[in-house]
C-alpha positions in Angstrom: 22.9 62.4 -28.6 21.8 60.6 -25.6 22.2 56.7 -25.5 19.2 54.6 -25.4 18.6 52.8 -22.0 17.1 49.4 -22.7 14.2 48.3 -20.6 14.2 45.0 -18.6 11.8 43.5 -21.3 14.2 44.4 -24.1 17.1 42.9 -22.2 15.2 39.6 -21.7 14.2 39.5 -25.4 17.8 40.1 -26.4 19.0 37.3 -24.1 16.3 35.0 -25.3 17.3 35.7 -28.9 21.0 35.1 -28.2 20.3 31.8 -26.4 18.0 30.8 -29.1 20.9 30.4 -31.5 22.1 26.9 -32.6 25.5 27.3 -30.8 23.8 27.8 -27.4 21.7 24.6 -27.8 23.9 22.6 -25.4 23.8 25.4 -22.8 20.1 25.6 -23.1 19.8 22.0 -22.1 22.1 22.4 -19.1 20.2 25.6 -18.0 16.8 23.7 -18.3 18.3 20.9 -16.1 19.5 23.4 -13.5 16.2 25.2 -13.5 14.3 22.0 -12.9 16.6 21.2 -10.0 16.2 24.6 -8.3 12.4 24.3 -8.9 12.4 21.1 -7.1 14.4 22.3 -4.3 12.1 25.4 -3.9 9.0 23.3 -3.8 10.7 21.0 -1.2 11.7 23.8 1.1 8.2 25.3 0.8 6.7 22.0 1.6 8.9 21.7 4.6 8.0 25.2 5.7 4.3 24.4 5.4 4.8 21.2 7.2 5.8 23.0 10.3 2.4 24.4 10.4 0.1 21.7 8.9 2.0 18.8 10.7 4.5 19.7 13.4 5.1 16.2 14.4 6.1 15.0 10.9 8.3 18.2 10.6 10.2 17.6 13.8 10.4 13.8 12.8 11.9 14.9 9.4 14.3 17.3 11.1 15.5 14.5 13.5 16.1 12.1 10.6 18.1 14.7 8.7 20.1 15.4 11.9 20.8 11.7 12.5 22.0 11.4 8.9 24.2 14.2 9.3 25.7 12.9 12.5 26.2 9.4 11.0 28.1 11.1 8.1 30.3 13.0 10.5 31.0 9.9 12.6 31.9 7.9 9.5 34.3 10.5 8.3 35.9 10.9 11.8 36.2 7.1 12.0 37.8 6.9 8.5 40.3 9.5 9.3 41.2 8.0 12.7 41.8 4.5 11.0 44.0 6.1 8.3 46.0 8.0 11.1 46.5 4.9 13.1 47.6 2.7 10.3 51.3 1.7 10.7 53.6 3.1 8.0 54.8 0.5 5.3 57.5 -1.6 6.7 60.6 -0.6 4.8 62.7 -3.4 6.3 60.6 -6.2 4.6 62.7 -7.8 1.9 60.5 -7.8 -1.2 63.4 -8.9 -3.6 62.9 -11.9 -5.7 65.5 -14.6 -5.0 68.1 -15.6 -7.5 66.6 -19.1 -7.6 63.2 -17.7 -8.5 64.6 -15.5 -11.3 66.5 -18.5 -12.7 63.3 -20.6 -12.8 61.4 -17.9 -14.5 64.2 -17.6 -17.1 64.1 -21.4 -17.9 60.3 -21.1 -18.2 60.4 -18.2 -20.6 63.2 -19.9 -22.7 61.1 -23.0 -23.1 58.3 -20.6 -24.3 60.7 -19.3 -26.8 61.0 -15.8 -25.3 64.8 -15.8 -25.2 65.2 -12.1 -24.6 63.1 -12.1 -21.6 64.8 -15.2 -20.4 68.2 -13.5 -20.8 66.9 -10.5 -18.8 65.8 -12.9 -16.1 69.1 -14.7 -16.0 70.9 -11.3 -15.7 68.6 -10.4 -12.7 69.2 -14.0 -11.2 73.0 -13.3 -11.6 72.8 -9.9 -10.1 70.7 -11.1 -7.1 73.1 -13.8 -6.5 75.9 -11.4 -6.3 73.9 -9.2 -3.9 73.0 -12.2 -1.8 76.6 -13.0 -1.5 77.6 -9.5 -0.6 79.8 -9.3 -3.9 78.1 -6.0 -4.7 75.7 -3.6 -3.1 73.0 -2.0 -5.0 69.5 -0.5 -4.4 66.7 -0.6 -6.9 66.6 3.2 -7.3 70.2 3.2 -8.6 70.8 3.7 -12.4 72.6 1.3 -14.7 75.8 3.3 -14.6 76.1 2.8 -10.8 75.6 -0.9 -11.4 78.4 -0.8 -14.0 80.6 1.0 -11.5 79.9 -1.4 -8.7 80.6 -4.4 -11.0 84.0 -3.0 -12.0 85.0 -2.6 -8.5 83.6 -5.9 -7.4 85.8 -8.5 -5.8 85.7 -10.9 -8.8 88.4 -12.1 -11.2 88.9 -9.5 -14.1 87.6 -12.1 -16.6 84.4 -12.5 -14.8 84.0 -8.7 -14.5 84.6 -8.3 -18.2 82.1 -11.1 -19.0 79.5 -9.4 -16.8 80.0 -6.0 -18.4 79.9 -7.5 -21.8 76.6 -9.5 -20.9 75.2 -6.1 -19.9 76.0 -4.7 -23.3 74.4 -7.5 -25.0 71.2 -7.2 -22.9 71.1 -3.5 -23.6 71.6 -3.9 -27.3 69.0 -6.5 -27.5 66.5 -4.7 -25.5 66.8 -1.1 -27.0 68.2 -1.8 -30.5 67.8 -5.2 -31.9 64.5 -6.3 -30.1 64.8 -9.9 -31.4 64.6 -13.2 -29.6 68.2 -14.4 -29.5 68.8 -17.9 -28.2 72.6 -17.3 -28.1 72.2 -14.3 -25.8 70.2 -16.6 -23.4 72.9 -19.3 -23.6 75.6 -16.7 -22.9 73.9 -15.5 -19.8 73.0 -19.1 -18.6 76.8 -20.0 -18.9 77.8 -16.8 -17.1 75.3 -17.4 -14.3 76.7 -21.0 -13.8 80.4 -19.7 -14.0 79.7 -17.2 -11.3 77.8 -19.6 -9.1 80.9 -21.9 -9.3 83.2 -19.0 -8.3 80.9 -18.4 -5.3 80.7 -22.1 -4.1 84.6 -22.3 -4.5 85.2 -19.2 -2.4 
């Protein structure tokens, strides 16, 4: 038995029936919008084509305007790319560190506001920045906490100060990742530790 070959009209009718179902409602809206756009473009190009015959001066004026817009867009893109290529790379030598004094000031401000955990964290940063400024330790921002601990363990500080620093780090980590509570005692511990290490630096 030979298969039935559908005519063009039957195919269009079947397509219209399928697209008429509810699940294709959104696609019908999108399709209608595209059809309106293509109809407008077709009418526009027909008008331009007719304009070449009915009003050559206006036709060539329109072409000149479109050409000018295209040249301006190309010039703007070229200028933007040239500016981007000529821009100097970021200066990696610029010191963007916050000083130990600034961290200390921030710590005192946060403590007055009752944010003792954040204040203790700022005191930790003030203490470490002070050690960096004095050359007691070397550390970059990308290095993890285990590297910091190793550098502190090898630092040229009295053993009691090294132990106090490592213990202070343990307290900060426990407060940040386990307890999550405002602890005035932790802040006072770091305040005393910062003052203690500052005196050691002044004496040396």
